C-alpha angles and dihedrals in degrees: 000000000000126000129199118214119191120199096220094197093055096044116096096184097244091151098224090126092056092057093046097052110101092200093047092227097129114085138165109255117237092192107051129055128186124230091274091057098251123138104234138215120267135180109238098190114029093176091062094054112117095192096241090142093216089134092054092045092054096045108107091197098049088235096141128073123185116205123191 
């Protein structure tokens, strides 16, 4: 089973990962901000992740790691 890990301090909340996810399980959080003030990406359903790593590929800040 795949697992998405987001480095919250590196994420700037650009949303590119949300558009790349084929399962639509990556969203921008409206509750949690990092120390720079950005709302960051979160995986809302880790069990549905297929490990395609499209979110990590699209991330310009390399803030997402997908582990299988």
